[in-house]
C-alpha positions in Angstrom: 73.0 46.8 115.6 73.8 50.3 114.5 77.2 51.0 112.9 79.2 54.1 112.6 79.6 53.9 108.9 79.3 57.3 107.1 75.9 57.9 105.6 75.6 58.8 101.9 76.0 62.5 101.2 72.6 64.1 100.6 73.7 67.6 100.1 77.0 69.6 99.9 78.1 68.5 103.4 78.0 65.0 104.8 75.8 64.3 107.8 77.9 63.7 111.0 77.7 60.2 112.5 78.7 58.6 115.8 78.5 60.0 119.3 79.3 63.6 118.1 76.1 63.5 116.0 73.9 63.0 119.0 72.2 66.0 120.5 73.6 67.4 123.7 70.3 66.6 125.4 70.9 62.9 124.6 74.2 63.0 126.4 72.7 64.9 129.3 69.9 62.4 129.7 72.4 59.5 129.6 74.5 61.1 132.3 71.4 61.8 134.4 70.3 58.1 133.9 73.7 56.9 135.1 73.4 59.3 138.1 69.9 58.0 139.0 71.2 54.4 138.7 74.0 55.1 141.1 71.5 56.8 143.5 69.4 53.6 143.3 72.3 51.4 144.1 73.3 53.3 147.2 69.7 54.2 148.3 69.2 53.4 152.0 65.6 52.1 151.6 63.6 49.9 149.3 61.1 52.4 148.0 63.8 54.9 147.1 65.9 52.2 145.4 62.9 51.2 143.2 61.9 54.8 142.4 65.5 55.9 141.5 66.0 52.8 139.3 62.7 53.5 137.5 63.7 57.1 137.0 67.1 55.9 135.6 65.2 53.9 133.0 63.0 56.8 132.2 65.9 59.1 131.6 67.6 56.4 129.4 64.4 56.3 127.3 64.4 60.1 127.2 68.0 60.0 125.8 66.9 57.8 123.0 63.8 59.9 122.3 65.9 63.1 122.2 68.1 61.5 119.6 65.4 59.8 117.4 62.1 61.5 117.9 60.9 64.2 115.5 58.1 66.6 116.3 54.8 65.7 114.7 53.6 67.8 111.9 51.0 70.3 113.0 47.5 69.2 111.8 45.7 72.5 112.0 44.3 73.4 115.4 43.5 69.8 116.4 45.5 68.7 119.4 46.8 65.2 119.5 46.5 63.3 122.8 49.7 63.4 124.8 51.7 60.1 125.1 54.0 59.1 127.8 57.6 58.3 127.3 57.1 54.6 127.2 54.5 54.8 124.4 56.7 57.2 122.4 59.7 54.9 122.9 57.8 51.9 121.4 56.8 54.1 118.4 60.3 55.6 117.9 62.2 52.4 118.6 60.0 49.4 118.0 62.9 47.1 118.9 62.5 48.3 122.5 58.8 47.7 122.8 59.2 45.0 125.4 61.4 47.2 127.5 58.8 50.0 127.2 56.0 47.7 128.2 58.0 46.4 131.2 58.9 49.8 132.6 55.5 51.3 131.9 54.0 48.5 134.0 56.1 49.6 136.9 55.1 53.3 136.8 52.3 53.0 139.4 54.7 51.2 141.8 57.2 54.0 141.3 54.6 56.6 142.1 53.6 54.7 145.2 57.2 54.3 146.3 57.8 58.0 145.7 54.8 58.8 147.8 56.5 56.9 150.7 54.6 53.6 150.6 56.8 51.0 152.2 54.5 48.2 151.0 54.5 49.3 147.3 57.5 47.1 146.4 59.5 44.3 147.9 63.3 44.4 148.4 63.6 41.8 145.7 61.6 43.9 143.2 63.7 46.9 143.9 67.0 45.0 143.5 65.7 43.4 140.3 64.6 46.8 138.9 68.1 48.3 139.6 69.7 45.5 137.5 67.0 45.8 134.8 67.5 49.6 134.6 71.2 49.0 134.3 70.7 46.6 131.4 68.3 48.9 129.7 70.7 51.8 129.9 73.3 49.6 128.2 70.8 48.7 125.5 69.9 52.3 124.9 73.6 53.2 124.6 74.1 50.5 122.0 71.0 51.6 120.1 72.6 55.1 120.0 75.8 53.7 118.6 77.7 54.2 121.8 79.8 51.7 123.7 77.6 50.4 126.6 78.8 51.4 130.1 80.3 48.8 132.3 77.9 47.7 135.1 78.8 48.9 138.5 80.4 46.3 140.8 77.9 47.6 143.4 75.1 45.8 141.5 76.5 42.5 142.7 76.1 43.7 146.3 72.3 43.9 145.8 72.2 40.2 145.3 74.1 39.3 148.5 72.0 37.2 150.9 73.2 39.3 153.9 71.4 42.4 152.5 68.2 40.4 152.0 68.0 39.2 155.6 66.9 41.4 158.4 68.3 39.2 161.2 71.4 40.5 162.8 
């Protein structure tokens, strides 16, 4: 678990640590992840709930990448193949490889859900992904040395049996 201990001085000025040392883009992605997570919780339909939860996780991954990733050194005119965020996340934060693999596996379902498929995901899958994206956001916040957010009480609503049944 990262600490907020000061790093050794490597030059004439110490390197800043803690949340203020994070790039603004990291904070922006974290805020957008939280917004997407909220959108998932209140989404009126299953495909939207699944898609918004997956996007929330993707934005959380982008926040970590913005903080940790460094551009690859240019190797002449050879172009390296592009990698998706989940592959990059596993490279930059190996401790999050399982999360990256998990969310990468759901990308096709997200695409189908975004395309309007009502059979792409079940209600249970959507609700589970919302909770998983919420947990992942907290893991990313901790990995960045931030206090993890408090889960929304609305996440409990997703588990209520009345929401799962269609009978009225």
